[in-house]
C-alpha positions, 0 to 999 in steps of 0.5 A: 839441377841435373836430370833426376828420376823418381819411381812413384807407385801409383796402383797399390794392392792388398795382395799380390794375387789381386794383380796376377792370380795365384802367381802374384808376379804382377806386383812387388811388395813395398818395403817388405810390408803388407802393401803391394804395387803393380803400376808406377809413374816413372818421373823425370825432371831437369833444370826447367822443372819440366817433368816427363811421365811414363806409366810402367808395370812392375813387369816392365820396369827393368826394361824401362830403366835399361832405356834410360841414360846411364846415370838415371838407369843407375839411380832408377835401379837403386830406387827400384831396389829401395822400394822392395827393400825389407827392413830389419826390426828396430832395435831398442835395447832388449826390444825388437820392433818389427817393421814388416807391419805398421807400428804406433809411436805414442807422443809424450810431450813434457812441455807447457806449450805444445799445440795439442796437449801442452801442460798435461804431462809436465811432472814425472808422475803424470808423464809416466802414467800417460806413457804407461797407458799408451803402452798398455794400449799397444804403443811400440815406442814412446816419443818423448819431447821437451821443446814445442815445435808448433808454429811460433814456438820460442826456441828453448834453452837446452838446460830447461829441455834437459830438466823436462825430459831426462827425469821422464826418460829415466823413469820410463826406461825402468819400465823396459819401454822402447823410447825415442827422444824428440830433440834438435840438441846434441846435449839433450840427445846424449843425456836421453840416450844415457838415461835409457832412450834408444832412438833419436828423432830430430825434426831438423834432420841433424841440421840444427846442431852442428855436432848432431851428425857426428854425435849420431854417428858415434852413438850408433842409435837409430835416428829419424831425419824429418824434412823441415824447410827452414835453413839450418833447421832453425825456422821449421815452418818458414817455407822452402829453404830457398825462400820460394815456392816448392816446384813440386812438394812431393819431389822436392821433399824426396830430394831433401830427404835423400840429401839428409840421408846422404849427409848423415851417411857421409858423417858416419851414421849407419844407413841401416840406422836411418828412418825418414819422415816427410814432415807433415805440417812443417812449412807446407800449405794444406794442399802441399800436406795433402799431396804428401799424404797422397804420395807417401809410397814414393818415399820407399824408393829411398830405401829407408823405413818411414815415419809419419806424424800427422796426428791432430795437425792443423790440416785436419782442423782446417778441412773439418772446418771447411777450409779450401786445400789450395792456399791455407798454411799449415801454421796455427789454428785459425777461426773455423778450424776444429780444435786440436783435441777434436781431431780424432777422426781425421787423425785416424784416417791419416793414420790408415792412409799412411798404413795403406802406403806401407809406412812403418811408424805412425806417430800419434797422440791417440794410441788406443784408437790408432792401434785398433784401426791398425789391427783392423787394417791388418786383419783386412790385409791378412784376409786379402792374402788368404783369399784365393778363391775368386782368383784361381777358379 
């Protein structure tokens, strides 16, 4: 590995005025959203994985980047621009989903074996009723999935997956909903888009199906690239691709998502169509998942909208059950874990953590509760932006 650079926001603010009075010059707006950052860690690592760390303010960043070797300065300039890049609305047919504030994506599993709600929405009528309830509660988009990706789940034949998802997508499309299809298979992607889906959500980052990148490019559809470490997008929970431990999970996932994005772009996928997901719970220990959640703002430096799905994940059950963060894996639930359907409080907290980091899309099971939390969070942000009295006196 040649030297690599990372710009991690470490001091976030509810408004630019909080950092520099009414002028607000001491903070930058992350991804055109409702979060500002004023201090950054300029991280550098090389072959030996040694990391140098320099703390830099927003005002000092241009000068700090200019002092770097040319290739790092260019990368730093790209990341600095990425951190501040405002994203256009997500186009889903006639619907436009603004990405200048957090949006809730409702999970619709039409599977018999998903870890949290398997078997509950197996027929079209039940699936449609649940989707309509999520939409009425404020979901901006419905994510339809027909193959469980829980730890230990067996691969599903594409014919069975098609039979599960296509009728549901067709019925849901008639309601005018924005729809994403959660699949790794090109045949399912194609059939779902033809049935009325708008977004491809691939947990393998287009690595599982050898035709996936080319298809995504031809389709022109927005695509979510998620980090999962299994080689070729096969075993999504196995661990780092090289078979060893993460050198630094936050930076390693950043590098992997950058590579996935660049590979998709090289295959013809429009860069503005790419959304990135750090893959909470996929091939990471509890401690590694917590580190990712604490470092989400770093991923804005890649210049793409972000999606986070931590809803009801095992990390919540483990913490609620008293597990220590250091070594517990992110696999199936163990004795002492809070059951999946009793993880609402932790799910809401992780959703708000993602909002506070500027994440645009929050993928959840509990839509009504998460939308309520998002609206209150938005109210707090609006109040912070409008309250200048103590700053200008």
